[in-house]
ZAFISE-594319 format. One record per residue: x, y, z of N, C-alpha, C in turn. Coordinates in pm, whole numbers. Example, Ala and Ser with C-alpha at 12.3 -4.5 7.8 and 13.67 -1.06 7.14 Angstrom:
2
{{1319,-569,780},{1230,-450,780},{1320,-330,780}}
{{1285,-225,708},{1367,-106,714},{1290,3,787}}
END
This chain:
282
{{18922,-1512,-2345},{19015,-1400,-2352},{19024,-1349,-2496}}
{{19009,-1218,-2514},{19012,-1159,-2648},{19154,-1162,-2704}}
{{19164,-1208,-2828},{19295,-1212,-2893},{19325,-1079,-2960}}
{{19448,-1033,-2944},{19494,-909,-3008},{19477,-924,-3159}}
{{19439,-817,-3227},{19404,-828,-3369},{19461,-711,-3449}}
{{19438,-714,-3579},{19482,-604,-3665},{19414,-474,-3625}}
{{19292,-481,-3575},{19223,-360,-3529},{19293,-301,-3408}}
{{19345,-387,-3321},{19420,-339,-3205},{19551,-274,-3248}}
{{19615,-331,-3351},{19736,-269,-3405},{19706,-126,-3450}}
{{19601,-111,-3527},{19569,20,-3584},{19530,121,-3476}}
{{19452,78,-3378},{19407,170,-3275},{19519,207,-3178}}
{{19624,126,-3171},{19734,153,-3078},{19826,264,-3125}}
{{19828,291,-3256},{19921,391,-3309},{19896,527,-3244}}
{{20001,586,-3188},{19990,715,-3123},{19928,709,-2985}}
{{19888,591,-2941},{19823,577,-2810},{19903,491,-2715}}
{{19950,377,-2763},{20028,286,-2678},{20123,204,-2764}}
{{20247,190,-2718},{20346,114,-2792},{20306,-34,-2797}}
{{20327,-95,-2912},{20292,-236,-2935},{20413,-322,-2905}}
{{20392,-434,-2838},{20504,-523,-2801},{20494,-656,-2873}}
{{20606,-697,-2933},{20614,-824,-3002},{20744,-894,-2966}}
{{20740,-1026,-2962},{20857,-1110,-2948},{20839,-1231,-3038}}
{{20948,-1302,-3063},{20939,-1423,-3144},{20920,-1545,-3055}}
{{20859,-1648,-3111},{20849,-1779,-3047},{20838,-1883,-3157}}
{{20883,-2004,-3125},{20883,-2111,-3225},{20826,-2242,-3169}}
{{20787,-2241,-3041},{20736,-2363,-2980},{20627,-2330,-2878}}
{{20556,-2433,-2835},{20443,-2419,-2744},{20483,-2358,-2611}}
{{20589,-2408,-2550},{20626,-2365,-2415},{20664,-2217,-2412}}
{{20749,-2173,-2504},{20787,-2032,-2508},{20666,-1945,-2539}}
{{20584,-1988,-2633},{20465,-1909,-2669},{20373,-1891,-2550}}
{{20354,-1996,-2473},{20266,-1989,-2356},{20322,-1892,-2252}}
{{20453,-1895,-2229},{20516,-1804,-2134},{20501,-1659,-2180}}
{{20523,-1633,-2307},{20508,-1497,-2359},{20364,-1450,-2350}}
{{20273,-1539,-2386},{20130,-1507,-2385},{20083,-1473,-2244}}
{{20122,-1554,-2148},{20081,-1531,-2010},{20146,-1407,-1950}}
{{20255,-1361,-2011},{20322,-1239,-1964},{20257,-1113,-2019}}
{{20165,-1129,-2116},{20091,-1014,-2167},{20142,-954,-2295}}
{{20227,-1026,-2369},{20278,-974,-2496},{20162,-954,-2593}}
{{20169,-847,-2674},{20059,-818,-2767},{20056,-916,-2884}}
{{20172,-945,-2941},{20176,-1031,-3059},{20304,-1112,-3060}}
{{20297,-1228,-3120},{20412,-1318,-3134},{20438,-1339,-3282}}
{{20563,-1321,-3321},{20604,-1352,-3458},{20671,-1489,-3459}}
{{20617,-1578,-3538},{20687,-1704,-3564},{20783,-1673,-3678}}
{{20902,-1632,-3642},{20995,-1579,-3740},{21076,-1687,-3810}}
{{21116,-1658,-3933},{21206,-1751,-4001},{21346,-1743,-3939}}
{{21362,-1658,-3838},{21483,-1658,-3757},{21503,-1791,-3687}}
{{21401,-1876,-3688},{21415,-2012,-3633},{21526,-2087,-3706}}
{{21553,-2050,-3829},{21661,-2114,-3903},{21795,-2096,-3835}}
{{21810,-1984,-3764},{21935,-1956,-3694},{21931,-2004,-3549}}
{{21827,-1964,-3474},{21827,-1992,-3330},{21779,-2133,-3296}}
{{21706,-2199,-3388},{21659,-2335,-3362},{21731,-2440,-3446}}
{{21766,-2404,-3570},{21824,-2503,-3660},{21975,-2490,-3674}}
{{22031,-2378,-3630},{22176,-2363,-3630},{22239,-2318,-3760}}
{{22157,-2267,-3853},{22213,-2215,-3979},{22266,-2074,-3958}}
{{22344,-2025,-4053},{22400,-1890,-4044},{22303,-1782,-4088}}
{{22193,-1822,-4152},{22093,-1726,-4198},{21957,-1793,-4203}}
{{21860,-1725,-4261},{21721,-1775,-4261},{21682,-1846,-4391}}
{{21774,-1857,-4485},{21738,-1899,-4621},{21701,-2047,-4633}}
{{21738,-2129,-4534},{21710,-2273,-4542},{21572,-2310,-4486}}
{{21502,-2213,-4429},{21371,-2241,-4370},{21267,-2266,-4480}}
{{21186,-2368,-4462},{21085,-2407,-4562},{20944,-2378,-4512}}
{{20849,-2393,-4601},{20709,-2377,-4563},{20668,-2481,-4461}}
{{20714,-2604,-4478},{20679,-2709,-4382},{20730,-2674,-4242}}
{{20851,-2619,-4235},{20903,-2574,-4105},{20811,-2470,-4044}}
{{20772,-2371,-4125},{20692,-2261,-4073},{20554,-2307,-4029}}
{{20494,-2396,-4104},{20361,-2447,-4066},{20370,-2522,-3934}}
{{20472,-2606,-3921},{20489,-2685,-3799},{20508,-2596,-3676}}
{{20601,-2501,-3685},{20631,-2415,-3570},{20515,-2320,-3541}}
{{20448,-2273,-3645},{20333,-2185,-3623},{20223,-2256,-3546}}
{{20193,-2378,-3584},{20087,-2453,-3515},{20123,-2476,-3369}}
{{20250,-2498,-3340},{20294,-2517,-3201},{20274,-2389,-3120}}
{{20308,-2276,-3179},{20293,-2147,-3111},{20146,-2115,-3087}}
{{20063,-2138,-3187},{19920,-2107,-3174},{19859,-2183,-3058}}
{{19898,-2309,-3041},{19842,-2389,-2931},{19882,-2335,-2794}}
{{19987,-2256,-2789},{20033,-2201,-2662},{19979,-2063,-2631}}
{{19893,-2010,-2716},{19846,-1872,-2698},{19695,-1862,-2687}}
{{19652,-1762,-2612},{19510,-1727,-2604},{19488,-1579,-2634}}
{{19582,-1496,-2593},{19567,-1351,-2610},{19649,-1295,-2726}}
{{19773,-1336,-2737},{19863,-1276,-2836},{19821,-1308,-2979}}
{{19831,-1209,-3065},{19813,-1231,-3208},{19934,-1305,-3261}}
{{19913,-1407,-3344},{20023,-1486,-3397},{20043,-1453,-3545}}
{{20162,-1402,-3574},{20198,-1364,-3711},{20308,-1458,-3757}}
{{20296,-1511,-3876},{20393,-1609,-3926},{20470,-1554,-4045}}
{{20601,-1570,-4040},{20685,-1530,-4152},{20662,-1620,-4272}}
{{20658,-1560,-4389},{20662,-1638,-4512},{20809,-1654,-4550}}
{{20858,-1779,-4558},{21002,-1801,-4577},{21048,-1772,-4719}}
{{21179,-1776,-4735},{21243,-1751,-4863},{21186,-1841,-4972}}
{{21152,-1781,-5085},{21100,-1846,-5205},{20956,-1897,-5189}}
{{20887,-1860,-5082},{20748,-1903,-5067},{20651,-1804,-5132}}
{{20702,-1685,-5168},{20615,-1583,-5229},{20682,-1508,-5344}}
{{20805,-1544,-5376},{20882,-1468,-5473},{20846,-1500,-5619}}
{{20797,-1620,-5646},{20778,-1662,-5784},{20653,-1605,-5849}}
{{20542,-1598,-5774},{20418,-1548,-5832},{20317,-1517,-5723}}
{{20220,-1431,-5752},{20112,-1405,-5656},{20034,-1532,-5622}}
{{20021,-1623,-5718},{19948,-1747,-5693},{20018,-1832,-5587}}
{{20150,-1845,-5600},{20227,-1918,-5499},{20216,-1849,-5363}}
{{20222,-1717,-5364},{20215,-1641,-5239},{20083,-1666,-5167}}
{{19974,-1662,-5240},{19842,-1684,-5180},{19830,-1826,-5125}}
{{19877,-1923,-5203},{19867,-2063,-5160},{19948,-2087,-5033}}
{{20067,-2033,-5028},{20153,-2054,-4912},{20104,-1976,-4790}}
{{20056,-1855,-4813},{19997,-1779,-4702},{19876,-1853,-4647}}
{{19798,-1913,-4738},{19682,-1991,-4695},{19719,-2108,-4608}}
{{19832,-2172,-4635},{19878,-2283,-4551},{19909,-2237,-4409}}
{{19972,-2121,-4397},{20007,-2071,-4264},{19882,-2039,-4183}}
{{19777,-1996,-4251},{19651,-1967,-4182},{19572,-2095,-4156}}
{{19553,-2177,-4259},{19468,-2295,-4249},{19533,-2408,-4172}}
{{19658,-2439,-4201},{19726,-2550,-4133},{19798,-2504,-4006}}
{{19857,-2386,-4011},{19933,-2337,-3897},{19849,-2266,-3793}}
{{19736,-2208,-3837},{19649,-2137,-3744},{19691,-1994,-3717}}
{{19782,-1939,-3799},{19827,-1802,-3779},{19712,-1704,-3801}}
{{19727,-1583,-3743},{19628,-1477,-3762},{19668,-1382,-3873}}
{{19795,-1385,-3913},{19845,-1298,-4019},{19979,-1351,-4067}}
{{20026,-1297,-4180},{20156,-1337,-4233},{20242,-1213,-4253}}
{{20374,-1234,-4259},{20467,-1124,-4283},{20555,-1154,-4403}}
{{20572,-1054,-4490},{20656,-1066,-4608},{20764,-960,-4605}}
{{20883,-994,-4654},{20991,-898,-4667},{20991,-838,-4807}}
{{21011,-706,-4815},{21025,-644,-4945},{20929,-529,-4967}}
{{20955,-454,-5075},{20877,-336,-5106},{20799,-347,-5235}}
{{20828,-259,-5328},{20748,-245,-5451},{20743,-374,-5533}}
{{20849,-454,-5526},{20854,-575,-5609},{20752,-681,-5568}}
{{20703,-673,-5446},{20609,-778,-5400},{20467,-724,-5378}}
{{20437,-607,-5431},{20303,-551,-5417},{20196,-645,-5475}}
{{20218,-706,-5594},{20116,-798,-5645},{20090,-916,-5552}}
{{20196,-967,-5489},{20179,-1078,-5395},{20097,-1035,-5274}}
{{20129,-917,-5222},{20056,-866,-5105},{19908,-847,-5139}}
{{19882,-789,-5254},{19743,-764,-5294},{19667,-896,-5310}}
{{19735,-998,-5365},{19671,-1127,-5380},{19637,-1190,-5247}}
{{19730,-1183,-5153},{19706,-1241,-5020},{19593,-1167,-4949}}
{{19591,-1035,-4961},{19485,-957,-4898},{19348,-989,-4958}}
{{19344,-1015,-5088},{19218,-1054,-5152},{19168,-1187,-5099}}
{{19259,-1268,-5051},{19220,-1396,-4989},{19181,-1378,-4843}}
{{19167,-1252,-4800},{19123,-1218,-4664},{19225,-1256,-4557}}
{{19354,-1250,-4593},{19462,-1279,-4499},{19538,-1151,-4469}}
{{19543,-1107,-4344},{19616,-985,-4309},{19766,-1001,-4335}}
{{19827,-891,-4379},{19969,-892,-4415},{20044,-784,-4338}}
{{20158,-823,-4281},{20253,-729,-4221},{20371,-716,-4316}}
{{20419,-594,-4337},{20534,-571,-4423},{20664,-572,-4345}}
{{20776,-567,-4418},{20908,-570,-4354},{21006,-502,-4448}}
{{21063,-389,-4403},{21155,-311,-4484},{21284,-282,-4408}}
{{21383,-234,-4484},{21513,-203,-4425},{21606,-320,-4442}}
{{21663,-367,-4332},{21746,-487,-4335},{21652,-607,-4345}}
{{21646,-665,-4462},{21558,-781,-4484},{21647,-906,-4493}}
{{21644,-991,-4389},{21738,-1104,-4381},{21736,-1199,-4500}}
{{21621,-1211,-4567},{21617,-1300,-4683},{21695,-1244,-4802}}
{{21737,-1120,-4792},{21811,-1055,-4901},{21959,-1035,-4868}}
{{22011,-1111,-4771},{22148,-1085,-4726},{22251,-1105,-4836}}
{{22224,-1194,-4929},{22321,-1213,-5038},{22329,-1089,-5127}}
{{22216,-1025,-5147},{22216,-901,-5226},{22269,-783,-5145}}
{{22236,-780,-5016},{22277,-669,-4929},{22422,-679,-4886}}
{{22481,-800,-4900},{22619,-819,-4857},{22633,-849,-4710}}
{{22526,-896,-4648},{22531,-932,-4506},{22426,-857,-4425}}
{{22434,-873,-4294},{22340,-807,-4203},{22391,-666,-4174}}
{{22356,-573,-4262},{22408,-437,-4253},{22294,-336,-4244}}
{{22320,-227,-4172},{22223,-119,-4160},{22189,-64,-4298}}
{{22061,-39,-4322},{22014,10,-4451},{21960,153,-4437}}
{{21966,230,-4548},{21906,363,-4550},{21993,474,-4495}}
{{22123,453,-4489},{22212,560,-4439},{22223,674,-4539}}
{{22232,639,-4668},{22245,741,-4772},{22107,796,-4809}}
{{22099,925,-4849},{21970,987,-4880},{21890,911,-4986}}
{{21958,862,-5089},{21885,792,-5196},{21830,658,-5146}}
{{21904,592,-5058},{21855,465,-5003},{21740,490,-4906}}
{{21752,595,-4827},{21645,631,-4734},{21517,665,-4809}}
{{21531,738,-4920},{21416,775,-5002},{21346,651,-5057}}
{{21424,553,-5096},{21366,430,-5150},{21288,353,-5043}}
{{21343,346,-4921},{21273,276,-4813},{21144,349,-4778}}
{{21148,483,-4771},{21028,561,-4743},{20923,539,-4851}}
{{20965,540,-4975},{20872,520,-5087},{20808,381,-5077}}
{{20888,280,-5046},{20835,145,-5032},{20735,137,-4917}}
{{20764,206,-4808},{20673,206,-4693},{20537,263,-4733}}
{{20538,372,-4808},{20413,433,-4853},{20337,340,-4948}}
{{20411,270,-5033},{20349,175,-5125},{20285,58,-5048}}
{{20355,7,-4947},{20300,-103,-4869},{20174,-60,-4795}}
{{20176,61,-4742},{20056,111,-4675},{19940,121,-4772}}
{{19966,173,-4892},{19862,185,-4993},{19809,49,-5037}}
{{19897,-51,-5036},{19856,-186,-5076},{19764,-249,-4972}}
{{19776,-205,-4845},{19683,-255,-4744},{19743,-331,-4628}}
{{19878,-329,-4611},{19936,-398,-4496},{19890,-328,-4368}}
{{19880,-403,-4257},{19830,-343,-4133},{19941,-288,-4046}}
{{20067,-322,-4076},{20182,-272,-4002},{20308,-306,-4082}}
{{20417,-238,-4048},{20544,-262,-4118},{20656,-274,-4016}}
{{20732,-383,-4025},{20854,-396,-3945},{20964,-316,-4014}}
{{21031,-232,-3936},{21146,-157,-3985},{21269,-210,-3914}}
{{21358,-273,-3989},{21474,-337,-3927},{21603,-272,-3973}}
{{21691,-242,-3877},{21825,-197,-3908},{21832,-73,-3994}}
{{21758,33,-3955},{21764,159,-4027},{21795,272,-3928}}
{{21849,386,-3975},{21882,497,-3886},{21760,553,-3813}}
{{21786,613,-3699},{21679,667,-3614},{21594,771,-3685}}
{{21660,864,-3755},{21583,972,-3818},{21495,921,-3930}}
{{21538,817,-4001},{21455,759,-4106},{21335,686,-4045}}
{{21359,612,-3938},{21250,542,-3871},{21146,642,-3819}}
{{21194,754,-3765},{21103,857,-3714},{21020,917,-3827}}
{{21085,945,-3940},{21015,1003,-4054},{20907,909,-4107}}
{{20943,783,-4125},{20845,685,-4176},{20729,669,-4080}}
{{20759,662,-3952},{20653,645,-3852},{20558,764,-3851}}
{{20610,883,-3877},{20526,1002,-3882},{20443,1008,-4009}}
{{20498,958,-4119},{20429,965,-4247},{20315,864,-4259}}
{{20333,746,-4197},{20235,639,-4213},{20120,651,-4114}}
{{20004,603,-4157},{19887,595,-4069},{19877,459,-4001}}
{{19961,364,-4045},{19966,231,-3984},{20087,223,-3893}}
{{20088,130,-3797},{20199,122,-3704},{20328,73,-3769}}
{{20439,124,-3719},{20571,71,-3753},{20623,-6,-3633}}
{{20686,-119,-3659},{20742,-203,-3553},{20893,-206,-3571}}
{{20966,-156,-3474},{21109,-143,-3489},{21188,-260,-3434}}
{{21297,-292,-3503},{21400,-381,-3451},{21532,-321,-3500}}
{{21601,-253,-3410},{21717,-176,-3451},{21676,-54,-3530}}
{{21563,9,-3491},{21513,125,-3565},{21463,236,-3473}}
{{21505,237,-3349},{21483,346,-3254},{21347,342,-3185}}
{{21336,425,-3082},{21216,434,-2999},{21101,505,-3072}}
{{21130,567,-3185},{21028,643,-3256},{20926,555,-3329}}
{{20953,426,-3339},{20855,335,-3400},{20736,317,-3306}}
{{20626,268,-3361},{20503,252,-3284},{20504,127,-3197}}
{{20601,42,-3216},{20616,-78,-3136},{20755,-134,-3154}}
{{20784,-239,-3082},{20917,-300,-3090},{20904,-452,-3095}}
{{21003,-514,-3161},{21012,-660,-3164},{21157,-700,-3144}}
{{21178,-809,-3073},{21310,-870,-3060},{21296,-1021,-3074}}
{{21404,-1085,-3112},{21409,-1231,-3109},{21423,-1272,-2962}}
{{21330,-1354,-2914},{21328,-1390,-2772},{21459,-1450,-2726}}
{{21519,-1533,-2808},{21644,-1599,-2770},{21758,-1497,-2754}}
{{21752,-1386,-2827},{21849,-1278,-2809},{21819,-1204,-2679}}
{{21695,-1164,-2663},{21655,-1084,-2547},{21678,-1157,-2415}}
{{21662,-1289,-2416},{21677,-1369,-2295},{21820,-1421,-2275}}
{{21909,-1388,-2367},{22048,-1429,-2352},{22070,-1578,-2374}}
{{21993,-1636,-2467},{22005,-1780,-2495},{22082,-1807,-2623}}
{{22081,-1712,-2715},{22149,-1729,-2844},{22274,-1643,-2843}}
{{22389,-1706,-2849},{22515,-1633,-2828},{22603,-1623,-2952}}
{{22557,-1679,-3065},{22640,-1675,-3185},{22662,-1533,-3235}}
{{22566,-1445,-3208},{22581,-1304,-3246},{22502,-1220,-3147}}
{{22540,-1094,-3136},{22471,-1003,-3046},{22463,-866,-3111}}
{{22357,-843,-3190},{22342,-713,-3257},{22338,-598,-3157}}
{{22380,-483,-3202},{22384,-364,-3116},{22246,-331,-3060}}
{{22142,-358,-3137},{22008,-317,-3094},{21945,-410,-2990}}
{{22011,-519,-2956},{21954,-614,-2860},{21986,-571,-2718}}
{{21884,-573,-2633},{21904,-555,-2489},{21879,-688,-2421}}
{{21973,-732,-2340},{21959,-860,-2271},{21886,-838,-2139}}
{{21762,-886,-2134},{21681,-873,-2013},{21706,-989,-1917}}
{{21776,-1089,-1963},{21816,-1203,-1879},{21935,-1269,-1945}}
{{21999,-1359,-1871},{22113,-1435,-1925},{22083,-1584,-1901}}
{{21977,-1630,-1966},{21931,-1766,-1942},{22030,-1870,-1993}}
{{22113,-1833,-2089},{22214,-1927,-2136},{22307,-1968,-2022}}
{{22350,-1869,-1945},{22436,-1898,-1829},{22360,-1978,-1724}}
{{22234,-1941,-1702},{22153,-2011,-1602},{22134,-2157,-1639}}
{{22106,-2183,-1766},{22085,-2321,-1813},{22213,-2402,-1798}}
{{22326,-2345,-1837},{22453,-2419,-1826},{22488,-2449,-1680}}
{{22462,-2355,-1593},{22487,-2378,-1450},{22399,-2491,-1398}}
{{22272,-2490,-1438},{22179,-2594,-1394},{22221,-2732,-1447}}
{{22262,-2739,-1573},{22303,-2866,-1632},{22428,-2920,-1564}}
{{22523,-2834,-1535},{22645,-2877,-1467},{22613,-2930,-1328}}
{{22519,-2867,-1258},{22477,-2915,-1126},{22411,-3051,-1137}}
{{22331,-3071,-1239},{22266,-3200,-1263},{22370,-3309,-1287}}
{{22468,-3279,-1371},{22573,-3377,-1401},{22647,-3416,-1273}}
{{22681,-3316,-1192},{22751,-3344,-1066},{22665,-3429,-972}}
{{22537,-3398,-960},{22447,-3472,-871},{22434,-3618,-913}}
{{22424,-3640,-1044},{22411,-3778,-1094},{22539,-3856,-1066}}
{{22653,-3799,-1095},{22780,-3869,-1078},{22814,-3894,-930}}
{{22766,-3805,-844},{22791,-3822,-701},{22676,-3897,-630}}
{{22580,-3942,-709},{22465,-4017,-658},{22382,-3935,-559}}
{{22380,-3806,-579},{22293,-3718,-500},{22153,-3715,-559}}
{{22147,-3728,-690},{22019,-3736,-760},{22014,-3866,-840}}
{{21902,-3938,-837},{21779,-3906,-764},{21788,-3942,-616}}
{{21734,-3857,-531},{21731,-3880,-387},{21604,-3957,-351}}
{{21587,-3996,-226},{21466,-4069,-187},{21336,-3997,-221}}
{{21336,-3864,-216},{21211,-3793,-246},{21177,-3797,-395}}
{{21273,-3835,-479},{21249,-3847,-623},{21230,-3992,-665}}
{{21213,-4082,-569},{21212,-4226,-597},{21083,-4288,-549}}
{{21030,-4385,-627},{20907,-4456,-591},{20940,-4579,-507}}
{{20855,-4608,-410},{20873,-4723,-323},{20782,-4838,-368}}
{{20832,-4960,-351},{20752,-5079,-382},{20744,-5170,-261}}
{{20672,-5281,-269},{20661,-5378,-161},{20795,-5452,-144}}
{{20830,-5481,-18},{20956,-5549,9},{20963,-5686,-59}}
{{20847,-5748,-75},{20845,-5881,-134},{20899,-5882,-277}}
{{20899,-5768,-341},{20947,-5761,-479},{21092,-5807,-487}}
{{21170,-5779,-385},{21311,-5816,-387},{21333,-5966,-381}}
{{21230,-6042,-340},{21241,-6186,-328},{21170,-6262,-440}}
{{21139,-6192,-548},{21071,-6259,-658},{21162,-6366,-718}}
{{21107,-6484,-748},{21188,-6590,-811},{21221,-6553,-955}}
{{21337,-6593,-999},{21376,-6566,-1137},{21310,-6666,-1230}}
{{21267,-6618,-1344},{21209,-6706,-1445},{21320,-6756,-1537}}
{{21294,-6876,-1589},{21391,-6931,-1683},{21380,-6854,-1815}}
{{21493,-6808,-1864},{21495,-6730,-1988},{21552,-6817,-2099}}
{{21477,-6829,-2206},{21522,-6907,-2322},{21557,-6813,-2436}}
{{21675,-6833,-2490},{21718,-6752,-2601},{21700,-6831,-2731}}
{{21644,-6766,-2830},{21621,-6833,-2958},{21715,-6772,-3061}}
{{21795,-6858,-3126},{21888,-6809,-3229},{21813,-6774,-3357}}
END
């Protein structure tokens, strides 16, 4: 089965919307892959939905390599893109290349994603020189929440919108194959998508983007700590799981489970086995 690639991203612009979801483990990745998703992002959002932190800043390179390798093993068709976590690319282009290389070599990712604009152009160029595809990420960048003052919509004011547009053009010139636009107004997302020759992937950035991404745990109704306006719940698996667990608890306590069909049979003679003398040594 042919794996979705950067060439498919580029050829899809203006022709067919690109679909992405997040995954952090083998089982979820396999389910998404078999459902026909174009690409899977191993997002540093795992810090929130898997590790229980309030943000993504505690995620490390070792975490990302581990989860990326799990996702890769569950996929055949979907392109696997791995987030570069906080402080894995901020210090120098050399660090950025080395860490991106780990996600490709150890994790098996097909590409990496970095948050930021003009300030990280040298890092992006270094990674691209190492023959590693790069996806950009502008607007609401979760690794910058301390500077942004929280998870807030970006680009509402004309000067802020101009800066995001300028960064998008710079990222395209640097060579990224696509850009995630997160938490920006509809008209700005539409303008950027029209200006760029590469695809834009929206999350809280309107239908005008060339594709969409959501955190799977949000979309499936499994993560309930927050519910951003841009999330559509396609299922409520959190409720389904809790109902199933409560039924299991009731069955065990009432001795309904395990039933005879869930139990192995042995020879009757086993019940008459003689007891062996047991010696305890102090």
